[in-house]
N, C-alpha and C positions, 0 to 999 in steps of 0.2 A: 484379368486373369491372375495377376500376382496377388491381388487383394483377396480373390476367392481362395487361393492356396493358403494364405495366411489365416483366413477364417476357418478353413478345414483343419488346419494344424491345431488351432486353438480348440476346436471342438473335440479332436481326438485326445488332446491333452486333458480336457475336462472329463471325458469319458474314463480316462485312466485314473484320475484322481477319484472318481466315483467308485470304480471298481476296487481301488485300494482301500477306501473307507469301508466298503462293504465287507471286504476280506478281514479288515481289523475287527469288525463287529460280529463276524461269523461265529457261531457257537456249534462245535462239532457234537452231533447227536448219534448215539449208537443206533445202528440199524437192526432189524430183526424184531423178535417178540418183545413186548413191553411187560413191565411189572409195576409194583407199587412200593413206596418206601414211606416209613413213618418215623419222624424224629421224636425223641423223648421230650424235647422242648424246641420251641420255634423262636423264643427270645431268652436272652441272658442279660441280666442287669448286673454290672460289675461294681456298682456304687460310685463312690467319689475317689478319684485319684489325682495326683499332681501332674502338671504339664511335664511331658517327657517320659512319664512312666509307660511301661509296656505291659499289656494284659494278654494272657493266653487263656483260652477256654476250650474244652472238648465237647463237641455236639455228637451225641450217640444216636444211631438210627438202626432200623430193622428193615430187612426185605420182607415186606408183607404179602408179596405176590407169589405167583407160581412159576416164575422164570428167574434165571440168574440176573442180578442187578449189576450194571456196569456204569460207573461214573466216568464221564468224559471230560468234565471241566468243573472247576470250583474257583470262584473269584469273589472278592470283596470290594466294597466301595472305598472311597478315599481314605487312607490311613489304616484300612482293615485288609489283611492279607490272609490267605489260606496256604500255609507252608506245606501241608501234606494232606492227602486224602487217599482212600484205597484205590490202588491201581488194578487189582485182580477182581474178577467177578465174585460177587457175594451170593451164595446159594439161597434159595427160598427159606425163610425162617432165620437166616444168618444175620449177624449184627456187624457193624462197622462204626468208625468214628472219624470225625473231621476236626482237625486242630485249627482254630482260628486265633489270629494274633492281631491286636490293635495297638498301634503306636500313637501315643497322644502328643508327640512332639508337634509343636505349632498349633495345637488345638486348645480351645477353652470353652467352657459352658457345657450345656447339655449336648450329648452325642448320640446319634442313632446311625449305626452302620449296617448296611445290607450285605448279606452273603448269598450268592446265587449258585445253586448246584444244578448241573446239567447231566442228565442220565437217560437210560432207556425206560423212562416212565411216561405216563400220559396224564397231565402235560409234561413236557420234557424238562422243565425247570421247577425247582423247589427253592423257596426263599425263606430265610430266617434272619434274625437281627441280633446285634449286640449293642446294648445301651448302657449309658452311665453319664457321669458328669466329670469334667476335667476342671480342677481348680487352677488358679494362677499359681506359679511356683515362686511368687514374691510375696512375702509376708512383711507387714508393717509393725515395727517395734520401736516405741519412743521416737516416732517421726523419722526413723532411719530405715531405709529398704534393705532387706537381706534376702539373698537368693538361695533357696534350698537346692540340693543337688538331686537331679532326676535319677531314678533307678528303675530297674526292671522288677515288675510286680507280677509274679506268676501265681498260678492257682494255689489256694483259693484267695480271691480278693475279698469277697463277702464271706462272713463266717458260715461254715457248714453246720448241719444239725448236730454233728458229733465231732469230737476231736480225734483225729486219726493220724498215724505216722507210720512210715516205712523204715525198717532198720535191718541191716545197714543200708545206706544209700550213699554212694553207689553199692550195688550188690554184685558179687561174683558168682555165687551159687545159691545156697539157701539164704532166705531172708524172712522177715516177719512183719505182719500187718497188725498193728495194735489200735483198738478203738476203745476210747474211754466211755463209760456210762452207757454201755449198749448190751450188757449181759441179759441173755434170754431173747434177744431180738433175732428175727430171721434176717439173713443177709444174702445178697447176690453180688458176686465179685467178677469182674471181667478185666483182662489186661490187654491193652492195645499197643502195638508198636507205633512209632512216630509217623507211619504211613496210614494209620487208621485201621490196620488189619487185626482182627481178633487172634490173640496168641494163646490165651487160656481163659477158662471159665470155671467157677465153682459156686455152688450153693451151699449155704450153711443153715441148718434148721434152727439152731439156737446158739447165738454168739456167746463165747466165753472169754472175751478180753483180747487174746492174741491168737492169730492164725499163722502157722508156718507155711511158707511158700517156697517154690524152688525155680530158680532162673538159670540153672546150669545149661539148659538146652537153648537158651535165648542168645541170638547174636548180640555182640556188643552194640550198644546204642541207647537211645532215649525211649522210655515207655510211660504209659499212663495207666494207672489202676483206677477203674471205675467202680464205685461202691455205692450200693443201696442198702440201708439199714431200716428194716421195718417199713413203716409208711412214710418215712421222711424222704426229702428230695434227694435224688442221686447226686453224688459229688465225686470229684476225681483228684487223684494225687499223682504228681510226676515222680519218676524215679529213673535211675540210670543203671545199666548193666555194664560192668567193666571187668576185665581180666587182669 
């Protein structure tokens, strides 16, 4: 009888462990009507960085369905995190952004990291990737090893099609976006907060070098300016609003 009780207790303990594991893997999915989402890119190649560098990239997406889009979870594989994603529903035709961060500490060689987004879509999960190569932070000079200092490497890591800058940065109210060698190009500009929510949008039929912008109604915080010039690949610039 005592042996049966011990076995029964062990069985209940195992069931508890299984239930806990299932809870850890559980992905919350929004109930109700489903919609569709389309990412501007499903892969981002950050090129070659040193071990210890941190890379950030913004993935932009659009709600291409007929129902509001609600993201319920966003996570990355080892070394890759999603510090923020839109928490509020995105209306049909609306856009949002997901900030992905890759920490190369302890990594070396080619890297492929997966990011999984869970939402009220069918299927419920969307997957995209961040790729690149992490070099050793030790360089050999005259047979003596020297160690370089790791640093944070924020956008852009690989060169964008155009040279762009935000001034002043941080901005308190009015600021300007300058793009070199883009005169006459059509442009599409979107500004996202650090939670991936669209704050402002503007289309320019013919770029003339510098565009004035206004952040006086933006709360203090970090923002991303997403820019597409002509037929070139869309790229992003971080900036800060401070008072």
